[in-house]
C-alpha positions, 0 to 999 in steps of 0.5 A: 130396387133389387134385393141383395143376395143376403136378403133375398135368400135365407142364410144359414147361421154358423150356429145352425150349421154347427147344430146340423153338423153335430146332428149328422155326425151323431147319427150318420157317423157310424153308418147306421143312418144315411142322409137322403132325399125322399122322392116319389114316382109312380106311387113308389117312394124312394130315398136317394143318397150316396155311400162309399164304395167300401160300404157298398161292397160289404153291405149290399147283396145280390138280388139273387140272395132274396129269401123269396128266391133262396130255394133255387139259389146256386151259391157257386154262381150267385144266380137263381136256377130257373125251372118251372117253380122259380120262373115266376120269381126271377127278377134278375138276369144271370150275372156274367162273372167274366165282366168282373175283371174288366170292370175292376180294371176300369175302376182302378185304371181310369181316373175319370171312371163313373158308375151310375147310381144303383137301385137297391131294395131294403128288406127286414127279417119279418118280411119272410115270416108270415107269423111276424107281428108286422103282418095283420090278420089279413096278411098286410104289412103294418109298416114299411121295411124302410124307416125314414126320419124326417128332418124338415116340415115337408118330410123331403129330407131326413135320415134312413135306417141302414144299420146292418142289425136292422135291415138287409139291402139288395141291389135290384139294378146294378148287380154288375156294378156291385160285382165290380166294386166287390172285386175292386175291394178284393184286389186292393186287399189281397193284391190279386183277383181271379178272372172268372168265366161267365158262370163263375168258373175259375180260369186260372188267370188273375188280374193283379195290382202289379198289372195295374201299376205296370201297364196303366201306371197307377200309383199306390196312393191313388188305389188306396183312396178308392174305397172312400169314393162314393156312388149314388144309391136309391132305396125302395122298400121290399114291402110297403105299409098295407101291401101283402107279400105277393103284392110287394113281390110283384111291385119290386119285380115290375120296377126291375123290368121297367128299369131294364126296358128303359135302359136301351144299350148303345149301338156299336155305331153310337159307341164309336161316336162317343168312345174317347179312349179307343184310339181306333174310334178316335181316328175313324171319327176324324176321317169320317168328318174331314176326308173329302170322300166321306165328309158331309156336304150340302150338295150331296147325300150323307156317305156315312151311316153314324148309327147302324152297323149295316148298309141297306140296299137302297141306302146312298151311304158309302159306309158306316162309322162302325165299319170305319172304326173296324177299318181303322183298327184292321189297318193301324193295328199292325203299326200301333198294336199297343192300342189294343188292350192286352186282354179281351174285355179290358178297356184300352188306354187313350193314346198320346196326342202325338201318336193319334196325330200320326195315326190320323195322317196314316189313315188319311193317306189310306183314304187319299189313295182309296179315293183314286180307285176307279170304283170310288171316282165314279161317286163324283157323279153317281150314288152308291146303290147301283154299285152295291146292288147285285145284277139280279136285284131290281134296277141291277147293279155291279155287286162291287165289294168296295161298296160293302162294309165287309169288303172295305174291312177286308181291304183295310186289313190286307193293306195294313199287313202289306204296308206295316208288316211286309214293307210294301209302299202304299204307292206301288200297292195302289198302282196295282189296285187301280189296275185290278179295279179298272179290269172289274176285279172288285165287281160282279161278286155274284158271278163265278169268274169273280175271286169273291164268289163263295168268299164274300158272296153266298151263292145259295142264299144270294147275299153277302157272306160276312164270314168270308172276311178273313179269307178275302183279306188273305186273297188280297194279300196274295193278289198284291204279291204278299204271299211267297211261301209255298205252304201258305199258298197251298193252304190258301188254295185249299181254303178258296176251293172249300169256299167255292164248294156248294153242296159238294160241288166245286165251282171254278172261275169259268163256272164249271164243276171241277175237282177242288184241287183244280180251282187254283188261285187268281193271278198275282198283280 
């Protein structure tokens, strides 16, 4: 016979609850003790709890404040100056203060914001006094810098002393989170926050409460409750019982290094996969999995590299998710400029669903037309490597820019300009492109007769030239009839001549060395 829930598990009586509640209120209420759970891993004991953002901002310091490093501390940047004396003591990467404003905007404007727990070190004043009574005659600590009072027989749950008069706490991992929360408290208190450069030099710009309420429609009541939100925090001791000061320093530094080695950053492709705020990423993902030119099928190899930003020479993929995201942005930004944040580094706001649906249709239409190009129609019976490879590579190839992410991105931006800014119809543009493609206009970029020679192809290094992406965009706009202004044409002619100049010698479309002004421009379709 099964036991009921009430008999199979211990039930806490209302009396016990009251006693426990009174106990916690007595010791935790004044922020002197924190309810924590003790953990142990790799020989290091730690205590896990949570604190309010307000407490975190006011009571936790940057690791660079550690007295051990204070001699090389720069108060202007809150960083440690690295030199021959301090290099062995460095425990943190330099703080990048340009990140503070974007992170503050994220906390204030994103109602589903979330920071991971912080790893902090608890120290006490005696740690830096070699003559303190807490050190024995051999220089070993008689006690730990963490003072934990157990509330259970197994010593797993209890109270940790975090009172300001007894301990000093430093963020070992989570300094930029601390920077962000401190910035949030400042903007809530003063109404504005300076935008800093990386080294904390002022840039004379501010992020303000008005910016947040106007652009992101954040309500004052919502902002007022942010200081009471809680963040997870894990504490370790600066010095453990029985350690020398040098052993403790090495242990703490080692933990920091291990934490950062394990935290592998996401690739741009992975970010594009996961981003639910950036409209361009959302549109790119949709097309990547649904369009016939790109979708995964059992009868063919994958055409999208989901992680890497590049395509290897032998790869059978057509493009990358990162390139699709860039194509989406370059094409659609002309119609949806408000999808991009006003300031670089700020997090974009997710577009409304109806607008996303319209943008997906726009991008779908683009790919419907791209699929009609002769270069892409051959994919019905051929794989991509032959079209991507240069003619001089093993097994030869076409050197077609449409099989290179840089070429795909340049074309997408040019089409966005023509369609959404200059009013061309997508039908007339692709009628021209199909003609251009059928005559080899996208192929043979490694040959001087190609308009892409020197633009998307580096003749010296015999490889793709990513830096030529913007010039390629302008050339496409011109070739498709989108540049009428004579000054603009003259500038394009000059830039093309510079791109085709190799070691002070300019190559024309016939492969001859000529004066730069004689290179000219390709014909307009």
